[in-house]
N, C-alpha and C positions, 0 to 999 in steps of 0.2 A: 351494869349490875344485873339486868334481866338475863343476859347470857350466862353469867356466873351462877345465878340461881337455877337456871335450867340445867346447867352442867352438873351442879351438885345433886339435883333431883335424879338425873339419869344415872349418876354414879351410885346413889343410894338404892335405886331399883335394881341395878345390875348386881350390887353386893348382896341384896336380899335373895335374888334369884340364884346366885352362885352358892349361897349358904344353904338354900333348900336342896340344890343338887348335890352338895357335898354331904348332906345328912341323909343316910340311907333309911328307907322305910323299915319299920319293925316287922319281923316275920310273925304273922298272925297264928301260925301253926294249925291252920284249919283250911280246908278246901273252900273254894268259892261257893256262895249260895246261888243256886240255879232255880229259875222259875220258867217253865216251858209250857206253851199252850199248843196242842196239836188238834187240827180240825177232826171232828167226829168221823167223817167219811171223806176219802180222797177220790174224786171222780175225774180222772184225767181223760182228755180227748186225744187218742193216738194220732189223729189227723191234724191237730193244732199244736205246733211246737211252742206257742206262747201261753198255752194253758198250764199254769203252775199252781201248786199248793203253797201256802205260806205258813210257816211255823214261827211263833213268837218266842224269842229268847231274851231273858232279862237276867243280869248278873249283879249280885250284891256282894262286894268285896272291897276291903280297904287298901289293897295294893294292886299293882298292875298285873294284867293277864299276859302271860308269855306266849301261849299257843292254845289251839283248840283243834279237835277232830270230830267229825260227824261220820258215823257209819250207819248204813241201812242194810239189813239182812232179812231174808224171809224167816218168819216164825214157823218152825217145824211143828208138825202134829205132836201133841203131848206137852209142849212148852206152855207154861202159864201165860194167859193173856192178861197183861197188867191193866191195859186201858186206863181208866181214871185213877187207878192205884199206882200208876207209874211213879217212880221215886228217884231219889238221889243218893249216891254213895260218896263219901269224902275220905281222902287220904292225906296224911302229911307227906312232905317231900321224901322222908326216909322210907315210909311205907310204900310210896309209889315206886321207889327204886327197887324195893325187895320183891314186889309182886309183878311178875311178867304179864304183858298183855296177851290176849288170846292168840294162840298159834306160835308164840315165841318159845325159845329154848327154856326149859324149866317147867313146861306144862305139857307133858307127853300124853295126857289122857285124851286130848282132842287134836285130830289131824288139822293142819293149817288149811284154811279155805279162803279163797279170795272173796272179799266183801262184795255184795251186789253193787253198792255205791259207797264211795268214800271221798270226803273232801276235808282239807285241813288248811289252817292258816296261822299267821302270827298275830299277836295282839288279841283283842276282844272279838268274838264272833259277831256277825251281823245281828241286829235286833230283830229283823224280819228275814228269816232264811227261806229262800224259795227253791222249789224242786219241781222238775217237769215229769217225774215218775220214771225216768230212764236210768238204767244202771250205767256203770262206768263204760261198759262195752256197747252202749246204745240200745240195749234190750229194754222193752217196756215192762213195767210191773205186771204180774199176773192178776187176772180178774178175781174179785171176791177173796183176796188173800191178805193175810196180816203180815206186816213187816216190822221188825224191831228197829227203833230209832235210838241210837246210842250217841250221846253227846259227852265228850270228855274235854274238860277245861283245866289248865294248869297255870298257876301264877309264877311270878319270877323267882319264888323260893322253892318251887317244885311241889307245892301243895296242890292236890288234884281233887276234882269232884266229877262224878259221872252221873248223868241222867239217863234213865232207861224208860222209853215209852213205846207206843204202838201206833203205826200208821195202818189204818184199815182201808183197803182199796175197795171201791164200789164195783158193781158188775159192769164190765166193759163190753160194749156191743160193737162188733166189727162188721162192716158192710162188705158183702161179696156179690157184686153185681146188683141184682134185684133182691137178693136174699140177705139175711143177717145171721151172724154166728156169735155165740157166746161160749167161751172156753173157761171151765172152772176146774182147777186142780186141787181145790182145798176141802172138798167133802171127804170126810174120813170114814172108811169102812174097816171092819176087822179083817184079819187075814183070811182069805178063802171063804168069805161070807158076804152076803148082801144085806145083813140085818143091821139097820141103823140104830136099833134099840138094844143091841148086844151089850152084855156086861163087859165084854172085852174092850169096849170104847169107854174112855174116861169121861167123867161128868163134864170136864172142861171141853173136850172135843165134841160131846153131844150138844152142849150149848152153842159151840161154834157152828156145828152143822145146822142147827135150827136157825141161827142168825143168817148164815149164808143162803139157805134155801128160801128164807123170807125175802132176802134181797133179790134173788133170782125171780121169785114169784112177782114181786113189785114191778120188775122190768117186763116180764112176759105178759102181764096183765095190761100193760100199756100198748102192746102190739096185738090186740085182740083179733085182728083180721088175718093173722098168720097161723098156718099149721106148723107144729113143732115136732121135729125128730130129735129124740133124746138119745145120744150115743154114749155107750160105756166103753172106756178104753183101758187097757191093762199094760203093764210093763213087762217086756220079754225077760226071761231068765237066762237067755243065751242068744247068740247070733242066729242059730238055726235050730229052734226047738222042734221036737217031734210033733207029728200031726195030732196026737192025742192031747198034747199040751195046748196046741192052738185051739182045738175044739173046746177044751175045758175053759180056757180063757174067754172064749166067745160066749159060752153059756153063763159064766160068772158075770161078765161085764154086762150082758143083757139083763140079768137079774138085778144088778145094781142100778141100771137105768130105770127099770120098773120100780125099784124102791124109791128112787128120786121122784118119779112121776106120782107115786102114792103120797109122798110127803108134800109135793107141790099142790096137789088137789085136795088136801085135807085141811080142816080147821080154818084159821084166818087167812091162809095162803090163797085158797080159793081159785086156783088156776084150773080152768075147765079140762077135765081128763080126756074128753073126746077130741081135743085139739092135739094131743100128744101121743106119739108112737115110740116105743122103745126098740133100740137096735144094739146088738152086742158086736162091737168092732174088734174086741180082743186085742191082739198085738199086731194087727194088720197095718196100723198107721201110727207108729211111734213118733213122738215129737222130737226126741233126742235119742242118741245111741244108748242101747240097753246097759252098757258097761260104764257109762258116765255117772259115777257115784254121786257127784255134786248136783247133777241136773236131772237124773232119770225120774225123780218124783213127778216131773211134768207129764210123764207117760200115763200115770194113774189119774185119769181125769174124766169129767163128764162134759160133753159138748152139746150145745143146743143149736140146731139149724132151723131158722125161721123162714118159711117159704110162704109167699102170698098166693 
């Protein structure tokens, strides 16, 4: 009798399970609810491969998640820095099919560019997503630079939601023998000018400049025993520019280095001016090829060489 009762119970459970499987979930016609928490500042150690940041991802949705994608891209100058105002967009399945993703056919306004980092998967994304700060090609994030964090999640009915946030990278200090070097490509200057207060710079970029210079000052003040050479670097406009262009670029890049020194030594930044020397490198030491439209922004940079 006991065996018969056990068999009946097993058949009942199996019947219930099969009934659930045969009854499809109802399409909610709304994208998944996303809650994402990104650390205020990402301070990766280039020499420690196990040094990673953690981003918390929580999804509230009544049906199964089919797939997800995470993209990380540099936030270009002039783009709004969302920070704590990062938000979510939702699409139904039909809307998601009508609207092409960035770079796909149907969106001719923007040339397709390779994402700095991209990861995707089936099912639900990890609740704690970890990243070491390296791009898909192994390149480390740039110092004191903002990166866009885009999470896209789609359910089994094609309903999609996208979360847009910002990963703010701290100042990265690289060791060169007994010296230290900081490379910052994110300080925004107006064209052909060294005026950080120019009306040609948007309020958004002025605020970003103040934040970046404050981060740099915090680091420099920790290395009080070091003399600092502040190098201004420009982007070449051709493979072999004339001598007058080289001279002009050196003059401008030196003026920009001096403007950064003035900003670092003023107000609450309080980095001692007598420690710092400005040098205009111009186009003499480009980081990447001048005609690389995706990457030549790295040539317009300020470097800080710390010598004890």
